[in-house]
TORVEX-537912 format. One record per residue: residue in one letter; z negated, y, x of N, C-alpha, C in turn. Coordinates in steps of 0.1 Angstrom, whole numbers, plus 5000, padded with zeros to 4 digits. Layout:
aZYXZYXZYX...
***
This chain:
m330669634009330869674023329869644033l330069614045328969594054329669704068y328869804069329269904078328269894091l328969854101328269824112328769894125d329170014122329470104132328570234134y327370254134326670334135326470414149a326870354158326970404171328270504172a329270504162330270604161329970704153t329170674142328770774133328070704120t326970774115326270734105326270794091p325970734082326170794070325070884066p325171004063324171094062323171064051y321771084051320871084041321271154031e320971094017321371184005320571304005e319171294010318571434011319171534020v319871494030320671574039321571644033v322471554025323671614018323271724008e322171694001321671783991321171923998t320371904009319972014015321272094020v322172054026323172114031323872194021a324072124010324672183997323972313994e322572273992321672393986321772523997v321672494008321872614018323172684017m324172604017325572664016325472764002k324872723992324972793981324072913982q322872893987321872983984321573073998h321873024008321473104019322773114028y323873204024324973214030324973344041g324073404042323873524051324173484065n324573584074324873564088323573594095p323073484101321773484110321473624118s322873694120322773794130322673924123s322773924108322574044100321174084099i321074224098319674264097319074274084h320074254074319374254060318874134055r318174134042317374034039317973894038l319173874035320173754037320173704049g320373804058320573764073319273714079m318173774075316873754079316473614074q316973584061316473444056317273344064a318573354066319273254074318773234086e318273334095317673334108316473254108k315573264096314273204095314773064095l315773024086315972874083316372814098v317272894107317572834118316372824128q315672914127314372904137313472804132g313072774119312472684115312972534118s314572524118315172414121314972374136k314972494146314772454158313372414162e312272454151311072404155310872264152i311572204143311572084138312271984150v313372024156314071964165313071964180a312472084181311872074192310471994192g309772004181308771914177308971764181a310171714177310571574178310571534194l311071634202311271624216310071644223g309271724218308071774224308171884235v309071974227309172104237309272214229r309572344234309572474225310772484218a310572574208311872594200312972684205d312372774214313272854221313972794233e313672654235314472574245315572494239i315872514224316872454218318072544215i319072504219320472574217321272504207c321472564197322572474185323872474190t324472374191325972364194326872304181s328072264184328772204173328772054174c328271984185328471854185327871794201g327771674202327371614213328371664226t329571664222330571674234330271814238e330171914229329972044234328772054242s327972004237326572014244326471944258n327071844260327571794273328171874282n329471924277330372024283329472154287l328772204280328072314283326872314292a326172194292325272164302325772144316i326872054317327372014329328172134337k329072184329329872304335328972434337s328172464328327172574330326272554342a325572444343324772424355325572424367a326572354369327472334380327872484384y328372574374328672694379327572794383s326472784376325272864377324672854390y324672704395324172674408324972644420r326072694419326972664429326772734443n325972834443325572874454324472824462r324072724456322972594462323872484469g325072464463325672344467326972304457d327772224462328772174452328972034450h327671964451327671814451326871794437l327771684430327271654417327271504417i326271444407325971304406326171254392t326871154389326871094377326970944377t327470884367327670734367329170694362v329470574365330770544362331070514346i329970494339329970444325329670554315e329770684320329170804309330270814298h329870884289330870904277331971004282p333170974277334371074280333971214281s333171274272332971404271331871434284v331471344293330971374307331871354317l332371224316333171194327334471294330e334971324319336071424320335871554325v334571594321334171724326333871724342f333571604347333171584362334671574369r335471524361336871514367337571664367q337271744356337871874357337071964369l335871934370335072014381335571954396e335971834398336471784410337771884415q338471904404339871964404339372114410e338272164407337772294413337072304423g337172204429336472194443335172134445f334572094435333272014433333371874438r332471824447332371684451331471604440v332071494436331171424426331171274432t329771234430329571094434329171024422y330270914418330070844406329170704410l328270704404327270594407327670444401p327770364408328070224400326970154392v327270064386326170004375326169834379d325069774377325169634379325869564368n325769414367326469354356325669384341k324669444341323869464328324169614326g325069684335325269814330324269924333i323569894345322269984347322470034361v322270164364322270224376321170164386k321470164398320170124407319770244413l318470254412317670384417317870394434d317970284441318170304454319570374459e320570344450321870414453321870544448l321170574440320870734435320370804445k319170744452318270824463319570844475e320270734476321070764489322070834485a322370884474323570974469323171114472v321871144469321471274470321271324484c321771454484321971514497321571684495d321571754507321271904504321971964496e323271904493324172014487324071974470t323371874468323271804452322671924443t323371954434322872054424322572004411l323171904407323171834393323371674393v322471624387322371484382322671464368s323671404363323871384346324071214345i322871184339323071004336322670994321m323270934315323070904301321770804298y321270834287319970754282320370604278v321070594268321870464262323170494263n323870374269325270384270325970354256n326970434252327470424238328170324235e328770234245329570134244328669984245v327869974253327469844256325869854252g325169964251323869974246322869964258s323369974270322269954282321470084282i320270054285319270164288319070204301q319270334304319070354320317670414321p317070404333315870424338315370564337i315870654326315470774327314170834333r313170774328311770824334311570804349e312270694356311970674367312970764376i314270784371314970884377314471034378g313771054367313071194367311771184378r311271094380310071064390310871094404i312071014404312571054419313071204422l313471254410314171404412312971504413t311871454410310671544412310571584426d311171514436310871544450312071634452y312871674444313971764446314171874435p313071964437313172044424314272144423k315072144432316372254429317372164423i317472034421318371964415318271964401i319372004391319172014377319471854372f318671804361318671694357319271694342h320371624339320971654325320971494320v320471464309320571374302321571374288d322371284288323271274275322271164266a321571214257320571134250321171114235v322471134232322971124220322770994214q322970884218322670744213321170704214a320370784220318970734222318070824214i318370934207317371014200317270954185a315970924183315670884171315670724172k316070684183316170534184314970474194l314570544205313770514217312970634220p311670624225310870724228311670804240f311470934237312071044245311371154247r310771194260309971304261310471384273p311571474270312371534284311471624292k310371684286309571754294308771694303e308271564297307371504305308171394316w309371374313310171304321310971374332r310671514332311271594343312871624340v313271604328314571634324314771794321d315671844327315971984324316972024314l317971934311318971934300319071824293c319171824280319471694273320371744260s321471644257322371674246321771594235g322071614222322071554210323071584200s323171484191324171494180323871444166a323871544157323171504145323671394137h325071364139325671264130325371124137k324771114148324270984152322870944145f322171034141320971004134320771054120r322071014113322171034097322071184094g322571284101322671414099324471444097p324671574094326171604093326871604104k328171584105329071604116329271744118g329771784131329871914134328672004138v327671934141326272014146325571924157g325071984166324471924178323572034183f322771974194321972074201321972044217l321572124224321172134238319872164241y319172074246317572124251317872194265r317472304267317472364281315972404284r315672334295314072384300314072524304d312872584299312772724302312872744318g313772844320313772884335315272824341i315972754333317272684337318372794333q319072844344320372924341321272854336l322072904325323372844322324372954319k325572934325326573044325327272994310p327573104301328073094290329573044291q329972944283331272894284332172974273l331473044263332273124252331773264253a332773354254332473484253332473544237g331573624236331373664221330173744219g329473714206328273794204326973774210g326973674218325773644225324673574217q325173484207323973414199323473304208e322373234204321673124209321273164223y320573274226320073314238320973374247g322273404243323273444253323973344259v323773194254324473094260325473034254r325273034240326372974232326773084220s327973164224328073274213328973204200g328773274189329373234177328373214165t328873244154327773254143327273114141e325973084140325272974137325672914125n325872774124326172714111325072664104v324472754098323172764091322872624083p323872584074323772464065323472344075l324472334085324372214093323272194100i322772334105321572314115320272284107v320372324095319072274087319272124082g320372054081320771944076320371864091m320671894101320271824114318771814115a318071934112316571924114316071804105k316571834093316071734083316271584085a317571564091317771434094317171364107l316771464114316071414127314471394122r314071494113312571444108312571324100l313671304092313371174085313671044093s314571064105314770954113313570904123m312871024124311570994135310470974126e310570954113309170904105309170754108d307970694111307870564112308770494122m309170594135310270524143309870414151e308670384154308170264161308470134152a308170154138308570044131309870014127k310770134128312270124125312870044140t312370094149312870034162312669884163e311269834159310869694159311969624150h312169694138313169644127314569624133r314969714140316369714148316369604157y315269584167315269484177315269344169r314569344158314669204151316169184144i316869274141318069244137319169224148r318869294158319569264170319369124175r318269084175317968954181318768834172r318668854159319368774149320868744154i321368894155322968894156323168834171v322368854181322668804194322568664194q321568594187321368444188322768384180g323168444167324368414161325468404170i325668514178326868534186326868434197a325668414203325268294214325868164209a325768124196326267994191327467984189i328368084190329668054191330468054204p330867954207331267914222332267994225e333268054218334368164223333768304227l332768344222332068454223330968474234a330968594240329868594252329268764251i327968754250327368874250327368954262t327569084262327869174273326369214277g326269254291325069314294323669224293s322669284294321269244297320869164285e320169054286319568974276318069054274l317669124280316069184281316269294272e315369294263315269404252314869544258v314169554268313669644275314969734282e315969664284317169724289318169734281a318269704268319169714259318569784245a319469864241319369964230319169884218p318069914208317669824196318969844186h319969904187320869924176322369904180i322369834192323769784196323869664201v324869594197325169454205326569464206h326869404219328269404225328469284230f329869234227330169104230331769094233s332368994239333768984243334168854235f335568834232336268734227337468734236s337168674249338068664260339468604256g340368694259341768654257342368734243m341468774235341868824222341768964224r342869044217342669184219341669244209a340769324213339769364204339969434191e341069494190341469544178341969434167v342469324172342769214163341469174155v340269154162339069124157338669204146v338669354151338269454143338969454128h340369444129341069444117340769294109a340669194115340169074109338969084102l338169144108336669184101336769264090e337669364092337769454082338369414068q339269304071339769244059338669174050r337569144056336369084050335469194047n335869314047334969424043333769454055i333969424067333069444076333669524086y332869644090333469734099332569734110v333269714123332569734136333869804144s333569824158334369894167334669834180t335369894188335669834202334769934211k335770034216334870124226334270244219s333970344226333370454220334470514209a333970574199334970614188335970714194c335570784205336270904212337470834219s337370684221338470624230338870494223s338470464212338670344204340270334200g340870434200342370424197343170384210e342570384221343370344234343370204235s344470134240344570004242344269944255d343770034265343469994278342269924278p341769844289340669764291339469864292s338269824286337169904286336669944301l336670074306336270104317334770044321v334070074310332370044311332369884315m333069824308333069664312333569624324l334669704329335269674343334269724353a333369824350332369884360331269774360m331069684350330069594350330369454356g331569454361332369344366332769234357c333069264345333869194338335469194342s336169094339337569084343338269164331r339569184335340369274326340469214313e340569084312340769004300339669014291q338169004297337169034289337169194284a337469274294337369424292338469464280a339369404276340269414267339969364253s338769304252338469214242336869244237g336469344243335069394241334969444225l333969394218333569464207332069504204r331769604196330669674193330069644179i328869604178328269604165327069704166s326869794158325869894158325169904144f324069914141323469924128322070004127s321570014118320370094115319270014109e318070064107316770004102317069964088e318070024082318269964067318969844067h319569804077320169664077319169544076t319469434071318669324068319169194077e318369104077318668984083319768904076e319968934065321068874055322368954060d322369074062323469144068323869074081a322969044090323268974102323968854100d323568764089323868654088325368644082q325468754074327068764068328068824080l327468884089328368904100328668784107i327768704111327868594120328868504112t328368474098329468394092330768414091a330868554091332168624091333168604105l332268604116332768594128333168444133r332368364126332668224126334268194123h334368254109335668214104336768304110v336468414115337468484124337868404137v336868364143337168284158337968164153n337368084144338267994140339567984136e339968124132341268144127342068204139l341468274147342168334159342168254173a341168154174341068074187342368004190p342867924179344067844183345167934189m345268064187346168134193346168154208l345068134213344768154228345168024235n345067904231345467794237344667794250v343267824250342467814262341467734258p340967644266339767554264338567644261s337667614250336767684248335667704257a335267624266334367604278334967744285r336167774288336467904296336268024286r336768014273336868124266335168174266g334368084266332968124261332168154274k332568174285331668194297330968314296r329668304296328668424295328668494305r328668634303328368714315326768744317
***
């Protein structure tokens, strides 16, 4: 089996599975209990936060544990919008955010907030001048993802932070789910106030994530209850998964520079292989500084993406179309449409995502399978290959 859908979810480290099982067996106390078992559990939670905080260069008391990246995004955006509404009701995001961000902003619009959705260029990247133009006296929140979960475009988060330095009253949120443990990220140094992470994207367990909240940022709780997580996120902490998340992040961050270089090497080989198949076209930027190391996106214009996914699955190779949260939908990719792709291209987008454990032989196996699949499917299109393979 060749699993190439790491942007959807990653197989957990064996050490993480063992750690989660051990904590479930040995440390089942409630972290809020005052007896010894509760205090042991609380100590594990705090130690895990210190590991997560250390990876980001922030303080442990700035880490809020959540159930996933979606909850972290919802908590950050809704809480900030509500908490600072007395300053203004204008919010800024982009047209290519993850559904857990876009749908939140659409909900906020229904509640009377004004939202500016920044467009992107044909590489899937926002233009800094357009961000500057969008900011006004009523702007209270800017939310922009670091790495796009579908096409892998990297947003200029550090530069955006520099721009927002001139606007100290604006809260800056970053969905860093696809970037953490893949690319350098120092939220405090980059003027990021809030950032979201999800454990299962860096080989941790599903069902746990975190939100970094810079000290001093007020967040209105979205859950009423016992006041856990500094009163921001009520609910008994999931100790085993929190510990598993911390362990996975620590393991993922080891030799991260070397791992990133290896991912780019695999990415380069896949891109070159896809570029040699006339019917296929790479999506987005060809510059590695603008493309995530673990994602390759391409289109097979005229062919439904799910047809290719299942054709590769028959060869025991697993890839995906859009984000896992929306891959079951048959509509064209909104991200690709925003990048200027035709509806035909946007209905045929495919995502390859991988890890540092993949090899050049894996890349070659994928390309060989793609060639066979294209040769089988292309005659169904009855379109000259010169048209099918037009590069974006």
